C-alpha positions as CSV (number, residue, x, y, z in Angstrom):
1,X,141.9,138.8,99.5
2,X,142.6,135.2,98.3
3,X,144.4,132.7,100.6
4,X,147.2,132.6,98.1
5,X,147.7,136.4,98.3
6,X,147.5,136.2,102.1
7,X,150.3,133.6,102.1
8,X,152.5,135.8,99.9
9,X,152.0,138.7,102.2
10,X,152.9,136.6,105.2
11,X,156.1,135.5,103.5
12,X,157.0,139.1,102.6
13,X,156.4,140.2,106.2
14,X,158.6,137.4,107.6
15,X,161.4,138.5,105.2
16,X,161.4,141.9,106.8
17,X,161.5,140.5,110.4
18,X,164.3,138.1,109.8
19,X,166.8,140.2,111.7
20,X,164.5,140.6,114.7
21,X,163.8,136.9,114.8
22,X,167.5,136.0,114.5
23,X,168.3,138.3,117.4
24,X,165.6,136.7,119.5
25,X,166.7,133.2,118.5
26,X,170.3,133.8,119.4
27,X,169.4,135.4,122.8
28,X,167.2,132.5,123.7
29,X,170.0,130.1,122.7
30,X,172.4,131.7,125.1
31,X,169.7,131.6,127.8
32,X,169.0,127.9,127.0
33,X,172.7,127.1,127.4
34,X,172.9,129.0,130.7
35,X,169.7,127.3,132.0
36,X,171.2,123.8,131.2
37,X,174.4,124.8,133.0
38,X,172.8,126.0,136.2
39,X,172.7,122.6,138.0
40,X,176.1,121.4,136.7
41,X,174.4,118.3,135.2
42,X,173.6,117.7,131.5
43,X,170.6,115.4,130.9
44,X,169.7,113.6,127.6
45,X,166.5,115.6,127.3
46,X,168.5,118.8,127.6
47,X,170.8,117.7,124.8
48,X,167.7,117.0,122.7
49,X,166.5,120.5,123.3
50,X,169.7,121.8,121.9
51,X,169.4,119.5,118.9
52,X,165.8,120.6,118.4
53,X,166.9,124.3,118.6
54,X,169.3,123.7,115.7
55,X,166.6,122.1,113.7
56,X,164.0,124.8,114.4
57,X,166.5,127.5,113.2
58,X,168.1,125.6,110.3
59,X,167.1,128.4,107.9
60,X,169.5,130.7,109.6
61,X,172.3,128.2,109.5
62,X,174.2,129.9,106.8
63,X,174.0,133.4,108.4
64,X,176.2,135.0,111.1
65,X,176.3,134.2,114.0
66,X,174.4,130.9,113.4
67,X,176.9,129.6,110.9
68,X,179.6,129.7,113.6
69,X,177.5,128.3,116.5
70,X,175.4,125.6,114.9
71,X,178.3,123.5,113.6
72,X,179.9,123.6,117.1
73,X,176.6,122.5,118.7
74,X,176.3,119.6,116.3
75,X,179.9,118.6,116.8
76,X,179.5,118.6,120.6
77,X,176.3,116.5,120.3
78,X,177.7,114.1,117.6
79,X,178.9,111.5,120.1
80,X,175.6,111.6,122.1
81,X,177.3,113.1,125.2
82,X,177.5,116.9,125.8
83,X,180.3,117.4,128.4
84,X,180.4,120.3,130.8
85,X,183.6,121.5,129.0
86,X,181.8,121.5,125.7
87,X,178.9,123.4,127.2
88,X,181.2,126.1,128.6
89,X,182.8,126.4,125.2
90,X,179.4,127.0,123.6
91,X,178.6,129.6,126.2
92,X,181.9,131.3,125.5
93,X,181.3,131.2,121.8
94,X,177.8,132.8,122.2
95,X,179.2,135.5,124.4
96,X,181.9,136.4,122.0
97,X,179.8,136.3,118.9
98,X,177.3,138.8,120.2
99,X,177.5,141.9,118.0
100,X,177.7,145.4,119.5
101,X,174.8,146.7,117.3
102,X,171.8,144.6,118.4
103,X,168.5,145.0,116.8
104,X,166.9,144.9,120.2
105,X,167.9,147.1,123.1
106,X,169.7,145.5,126.1
107,X,166.6,145.1,128.2
108,X,164.8,143.1,125.5
109,X,167.9,141.0,124.9
110,X,168.2,140.2,128.6
111,X,164.5,139.3,128.9
112,X,164.9,136.9,125.9
113,X,168.0,135.4,127.7
114,X,165.8,134.9,130.8
115,X,163.2,133.1,128.8
116,X,165.9,130.9,127.3
117,X,167.2,130.1,130.8
118,X,163.7,129.0,131.8
119,X,163.7,126.8,128.7
120,X,167.0,125.2,129.7
121,X,165.9,124.7,133.3
122,X,162.7,122.8,132.4
123,X,164.2,120.9,129.4
124,X,164.7,117.7,131.5
125,X,161.2,117.9,133.1
126,X,162.4,118.8,136.6
127,X,163.6,121.8,138.6
128,X,166.4,121.4,141.1
129,X,166.9,123.6,144.1
130,X,170.4,124.5,142.9
131,X,168.9,125.6,139.5
132,X,166.3,127.7,141.2
133,X,168.9,129.3,143.6
134,X,171.2,130.2,140.7
135,X,168.3,131.6,138.7
136,X,167.4,133.7,141.7
137,X,171.0,134.9,141.8
138,X,170.8,135.9,138.1
139,X,167.6,137.8,138.7
140,X,169.2,139.6,141.6
141,X,172.1,140.6,139.4
142,X,169.8,142.0,136.7
143,X,167.6,144.4,138.6
144,X,167.5,146.7,135.6
145,X,164.8,144.4,134.3
146,X,162.5,145.3,137.1
147,X,159.1,146.4,135.7
148,X,159.5,144.1,132.6
149,X,157.4,141.0,132.3
150,X,158.0,138.3,133.6
151,X,161.0,139.5,135.7
152,X,158.9,140.7,138.7
153,X,156.6,137.7,138.7
154,X,159.5,135.3,138.6
155,X,161.4,137.2,141.3
156,X,158.5,137.0,143.7
157,X,157.5,133.4,143.0
158,X,161.0,132.1,143.3
159,X,161.6,134.0,146.5
160,X,158.4,132.5,148.0
161,X,159.3,129.0,147.0
162,X,162.9,129.1,148.3
163,X,161.8,130.8,151.6
164,X,161.8,127.5,153.4
165,X,164.9,126.3,151.6
166,X,163.3,123.4,149.7
167,X,161.0,122.7,146.8
168,X,158.2,120.3,147.8
169,X,156.3,118.2,145.2
170,X,153.3,120.6,144.9
171,X,155.7,123.6,144.4
172,X,157.6,121.6,141.8
173,X,154.5,120.9,139.8
174,X,153.4,124.5,140.1
175,X,156.8,125.8,139.1
176,X,156.8,123.6,136.0
177,X,153.4,124.9,135.0
178,X,154.4,128.5,135.7
179,X,157.7,128.3,133.8
180,X,155.9,126.6,130.9
181,X,154.0,129.8,130.2
182,X,157.3,131.5,129.3
183,X,158.9,128.9,127.0
184,X,158.1,127.8,123.4
185,X,154.9,126.0,122.8
186,X,156.7,122.9,121.6
187,X,158.6,122.6,124.9
188,X,155.4,123.2,126.9
189,X,153.8,120.3,125.1
190,X,156.8,118.1,125.8
191,X,156.7,119.1,129.5
192,X,153.0,118.2,129.7
193,X,153.8,114.7,128.4
194,X,156.7,114.3,130.9
195,X,154.8,115.5,133.9
196,X,151.0,115.3,134.4
197,X,150.2,118.7,135.9
198,X,147.3,117.9,138.3
199,X,146.7,121.5,139.0
200,X,144.8,123.8,136.6
201,X,145.7,127.4,136.0
202,X,143.1,128.6,138.5
203,X,144.4,126.2,141.2
204,X,148.0,127.6,140.9
205,X,148.8,128.9,144.4
206,X,152.4,129.9,144.1
207,X,153.0,132.9,146.4
208,X,153.1,136.5,145.1
209,X,152.0,138.9,142.5
210,X,153.7,141.9,143.9
211,X,157.2,143.1,142.9
212,X,159.9,142.4,145.5
213,X,161.6,145.5,147.0
214,X,160.4,147.8,144.3
215,X,161.6,151.4,143.7
216,X,158.5,153.6,143.9
217,X,158.5,157.2,142.6
218,X,155.3,159.0,143.5
219,X,155.4,162.6,142.2
220,X,153.9,162.8,138.7
221,X,153.3,159.1,138.5
222,X,149.9,157.4,138.2
223,X,148.6,155.1,141.0
224,X,145.6,152.8,141.3
225,X,144.7,150.5,144.3
226,X,142.9,147.2,144.3
227,X,141.6,145.3,147.3
228,X,141.3,146.9,150.7
229,X,143.9,149.1,152.3
230,X,145.2,148.8,155.8
231,X,144.8,152.5,156.1
232,X,141.1,152.7,155.5
233,X,138.9,153.5,152.4
234,X,140.4,154.2,149.0
235,X,139.7,157.9,149.4
236,X,142.4,157.9,152.0
237,X,144.9,156.3,149.6
238,X,143.9,158.7,146.9
239,X,144.4,161.7,149.3
240,X,147.9,160.4,150.2
241,X,148.9,160.1,146.5
242,X,147.7,163.6,145.8
243,X,149.5,165.1,148.8
244,X,152.7,163.6,147.5
245,X,152.1,165.1,144.0
246,X,151.1,161.8,142.5
247,X,148.0,161.1,140.4
248,X,145.3,158.7,141.5
249,X,143.1,156.9,139.1
250,X,140.2,154.5,139.8
251,X,141.0,151.9,137.1
252,X,144.0,150.5,135.1
253,X,144.8,152.7,132.1
254,X,147.7,152.1,129.8
255,X,149.6,155.0,131.3
256,X,149.4,153.6,134.8
257,X,152.7,153.3,136.6
258,X,151.8,151.4,139.8
259,X,148.9,149.1,140.8
260,X,149.0,148.9,144.6
261,X,147.6,145.7,146.1
262,X,145.8,146.5,149.4
263,X,147.1,144.7,152.5
264,X,143.7,143.3,153.2
265,X,143.4,141.9,149.7
266,X,141.8,138.5,149.2
267,X,144.4,135.9,150.3
268,X,143.4,133.8,147.3
269,X,145.1,136.4,145.1
270,X,148.1,134.3,144.5
271,X,149.7,134.3,141.1
272,X,147.1,133.4,138.3
273,X,144.3,133.6,140.8
274,X,143.4,137.3,141.2
275,X,140.9,140.1,140.4
276,X,140.1,142.1,137.4
277,X,142.5,145.0,137.9
278,X,145.5,142.7,138.5
279,X,144.6,140.7,135.4
280,X,144.5,143.9,133.4
281,X,147.9,145.0,134.8
282,X,149.4,141.6,134.0
283,X,148.1,141.8,130.5
284,X,149.6,145.3,130.0
285,X,152.9,144.0,131.4
286,X,152.8,141.1,128.9
287,X,152.3,143.7,126.1
288,X,155.5,145.5,127.2
289,X,154.1,148.2,129.5
290,X,156.5,148.8,132.3
291,X,154.1,149.2,135.2
292,X,154.7,147.7,138.6
293,X,152.3,145.7,140.8
294,X,153.3,146.5,144.4
295,X,152.1,145.8,147.9
296,X,150.7,148.7,149.8
297,X,153.3,148.3,152.5
298,X,156.0,149.2,150.0
299,X,153.9,152.2,148.9
300,X,153.6,153.6,152.4
301,X,157.3,153.1,153.0
302,X,158.0,155.1,149.9
303,X,155.6,157.7,151.0
304,X,157.2,158.0,154.4
305,X,160.7,158.3,152.8
306,X,159.4,161.1,150.5
307,X,157.8,163.0,153.4
308,X,161.1,162.7,155.3
309,X,163.1,163.9,152.4
310,X,164.9,160.6,151.9
311,X,166.3,160.0,148.4
């Protein structure tokens, strides 16, 4: 196939995915606006992100709902100052222009909104405690996203950072690096210029890979364990799963429901610094598989509740 023919096919493919890309763009715009609004302050770099968003999606400018939103964004930015009142008006407009028949389901739309919020939070190159606290509130209010990447990862990491009520310099650098992996490449490049991340991916030591307070269903669900269990050898874990009508597997297949991290796991297994099974599970989650990575303490609590007949 010639390069010219390949290009024509690419254009044809994009034509058939316009609706999907429009939905994603609009969801991330709403998230971007929400992220900017979290700390109650509007920085010049955040205004630039909005302007860049309009430029990046200019080909949709004549189509609903962009033809209603984009002119309002440009008008709000025309004087070089985006006021809190203008920001709230834009959020209201986005909320009211959302159609009832979305191309994506609600979960996908909410995940895209979450990604847009991360975009808005990092747009000015810094993460405030108030922003992180409000993001944590949003995550708590959207528990239906549990199991979807990157909801669980964010929930655990943010909870770990805010545990002592502050964000120190190292945590701030790590959070920027962590959030960068969920926002557009152009923004990630901008953030790398604004802040020199001294830590490589392998040095990232933000706490947590396990879902926080997960709901674990054992009967007829697939389980795998990694690391070393507090209860003894893996055979004991496999026996417990079988007794509760669950299914134990030795590896991480695509149909896995839960990867259980043993309580005696390597303490270096912080996010982005872990073993093969966890890397495989994270990759499956990125691909859209709704499997949970859970700590064994949560598994044994669920097992105890099941044996006691607690629903």
